[in-house]
N, C-alpha and C positions, 0 to 999 in steps of 0.2 A: 396514485392508485390507493384505494382503500382496501384493507384486509388482503394483502397479497397471499397466494396459496403457499403451503408449506414447501420447503426447498431444503436440500442438503447438498453443499457445494465444497469441493476441495480447494484449499488455499495453501500457500507456501512457496517454496522454491520453484521458479519457472524459468524457461529459456528467455522469455520476454524481460524478466527482471534483470537477469544476467546482461543482456544486451543494454538495457537502460543504465545500469550501474556502470558498465564499462564506457559507455558514451559519456556519462557524467565525469568520470575519472579523466577521460582524454580531453574534455573541455576544460577541466580544472588545470591542465597543463599549459593553458594559454598565457597566464601571467609569467610562468617560467620562461617560455619561448620568447615572449615580448621582452622580459629583462635581458635575455641573451642577446637579442638584436640591439637593444639599447646599449649593452655592454660593448659590443662589437663596434658600434658607432662612436663610442667615447673611448678612444684608445688611451687617453691620458689617465684615466682613473681605474686601472686594471684591477687593483685590490678591492675597491668598492663594488665593482661589476661582479667579481667572483664571489663576494659575500653575498650580494643580492641574489644571484643565480643559485648559490648553494642553499640559501634560506628558501627560496621559492620551490626548489627541487625538494627539500625536507617537508615543506607543507604539503606538496603534491603526494609525496609517499605516504604521509600521515592520512591524508584524505583517502588514498587507496586502501590503506589498512582498515579505515573506518568502514568504507563501502564492502570490503571483504568480510568484516565482522557482521555487518547487516545481512549479507548474503548467506553467512554461516548460520544465523540464527533463524533463518526462514525454514523451520522444520515443517514436515507435511502435517497439516491440520484439517479439520472439517468444520465448517460453519453449518449450524443447524437453525432453521426458522421454522417454527411450528404454527405460526399465526398469531402467537400471543407473545412469545419472547425469543430471544437469540441465545443460543449456547454455542461453545467452541470446544470441539473434541480434538484429541491428539491422534495423530495418524489416521488411519481409515476407520474411525469410530462407526460402529454399526448403529442403525437407527434404534435398535432395541435398548441400548445403553445410554441414550440421550438423557433420560431423566437423571442420571447420576452426575452429569456435567454441570458445572456452575454457570448460571446465566450471566450475561454481560450486555454491553451496548456497543454496536459497531457505528462508526461514523466514517463516511467516505471523505478522504482528504485529497485524493488525486484521482481524476476520472479521465482515462485515456480511451474511452469507448470500449476498447477490447481488453483492457486491463484496469485494475482498480487498486489504490493503495487505501487500506482500511485501518483506522485506529481502533483497537479493541480495548475496551475498558470494562473490567469486571469489578464488582464491589470489593473493596479491601485489598487490591492489588495493583501492581504497576501496569501502565498501559502496554499493550503489544502492537506491533505493526505487522499487518498481514497483506500479502499480495495475492489478488485473485486475477486469474487469467482466463479468458474466453476459451482457450484451447484445452483447458483441463476438463471441461464438461460442457461442450457446446449446446448440447440440448437443453441444459438447464441455466444457461447463462442469463437469457432474458428474465426468468424467474428470480434469479439472485438480484439482478438489478432492480426489478419491481419491488422486491421485499426490502432491499436497502433503502430505497427512496420513498417507501410508503410509511405510514404511521401505524403502530400497533393499536389494536382495539383498547380503548381506554385512555389513549394519549391525545385526545382531541380529534380523533378520526371519525367523527359522527357523519354518516352519510347525509347529503343535502336533501332537503325535503323536495318532493316531486312537485313541479309547477302545476298549478291548477289551470285547466283549460276552459276558457270561456267561449260560449258559442254566440 
């Protein structure tokens, strides 16, 4: 889609993100459970089995802490698209204050149709990870997706020439 209409969309912590992170953490338990079954099957090497299970459990807990930190950093923000550039506001930024916000570039890294993981890169700063959920603003979800997947004016988004009809 060329020249998507302006949209303001809330991003940040959502229930869907919490469920996804919890599911990832539970899936990460699989190697530890597998090692436990291997340890029980090999009665002769109890010490090696205990070390393996303890190591897997430690890695699983560290993964959980990493996912929890990611969840904690998902502060409420607002993505603003004005048809020309993207801006990121903190909290529930009012559209009047958009010009004061620094511009940046969003890139969709995971698209689950009803949820998006977006990498936000502002000039001169570290990348941020943003979570957008369709339930946050269902009326504007389609507009956000159109804006994220369209090209801004001046970025090669020239409209195609109309075909000429011959009689």
